[in-house]
N, C-alpha and C positions, 0 to 999 in steps of 0.2 A: 504493499500500500504506499512505503514512502517513496518509491518509484513514480507512482502515480501522482504523488501531490506536489513532488519533484517538478512533473512533467508537464501539467495540470494545463499548461496554457498554450501547449505544444499540441496535444490531445484536442483541447477545446477549437484551436483554427482548424485542424484538421474534420472532426467533425461539421464545423460550421461550413464549411466551404463545401464537402458532400451534400450537407443538406440545404444548401443553397441552389444546387443544381437543379432543385424542385422548383425553380421558378421559369424554367421553360414550360412546363404547365399553362401558364399565362398566356405563351405566345403559341402553343399548338398543343391545348387541350386534348382534342381526340387522341394525337397520337402518344399523349402520355398516359392518358386510360389505357389504351391498347398494351402498350408497353408495360405498365405497371401493373393492370389488372387481368389483361386478355380480352377485355369487353369495352364498349364503347355505349353511351349514353349518347341520346340524340334532343336535337332541339335548342331553342336560344336559352332555356333553363339549367340546362345541362352545363353549356358554354361557360353559363355567368360563375356556377358554383363549383366547377373543376378549375378555370382561371381564378377564382376567388380562393379557391385550398391552395392552388400553389402562390398566389402573391403572402397567404397567410403561411407558409412553411417554410419560404425564403426570409424572413424575418426573424423565425427561430436560428437559423444559422448565422445570421448577421449580428443577432445577440450574443451567440456561444462566442463571435470572435471578438465582438466587444470586449465581452467578460474575459476574453484571456487574457486583454490588454488592462483592463480595470477590475484588480482584486475586490474595490469596494461592491462592486456587481455579481460579480465571480458565484459566489450562492447561489444567487437569485437565478441569473441566468442558467444555471446549470439544473435548478428546481425546475423552471418554467420550461427549460427544453427536454429534459429528463419526463415530465409527466406527459408532453404531445408527445415523443418519441413510444413511450409506456403505453397512452390509448390509443396510437397509431395499430401498435402492435396488438393490442388486444381486440379492437374491432377489426382488424384482418382475420386474427387467430380464431373468433368468433364465428367465420364462415367454412370452418374447419381446414380442409387441405385446398380448398377452390382456389385459390390467388396463389399458394404458394409456390406452383411452378414459372410464372411471372417474375418479373422485377419485385412485385411485392413480398414476396417469401425472402430475396434478398435483403430488401430492407426492412424487413422486420428482425431479419438476425441481425443484420447489422445495428440498428436503433437497440435492441436488447442487450447488445454487448456494450454499447454507449451508455444506456441506463445502468447496467450494473459496473462501470468504470465510474461514472457522473456520482452513482449513492458511494461506492467506497471512499471518493473523494469527501465528499460529504461527511462522512462518518466518520473518516479518518484525523477532517479537521477538527470535529467537533471533539474528540476524541484528545486532541494535541492543546487543545484552547482549556481544557479539563487537567492538564498536566501530563499529558502522555509525551512520547517523545516528537521534538521539531527538525523541522527541514527550512534551512532557509535558501529562497530562490530569487534569482534577479533576472529581470525579465528587460532587456534592452528593444527601447522603441526605435 
């Protein structure tokens, strides 16, 4: 866990950049749905909802990148992004294996790893605040 604490800023940047790739759903909603879930929705409402989905996911990635550089908001960024990723994973898994053969399956696996890493960091930092071992990290801008 000390390795995660010492490198959380790098971990958050990688996770943030990968998360921000979903911005493509704002530009190509049908392609995003087909590649992610193997299915498509039709009509203007579907177009708006899928574009909005991409527009809401991308700021989660930006927030992770921002939190990587601003320790004061780091925990908040990890909690919000982690909750978003956990909810996405739970929703996809609630359909059984239906979407796991598409990019949604990869996204769920990767997102659940991120959730575990974020939770490990948060627990380690909390333990350090209560007198556990400490790690010093310097982040250059």
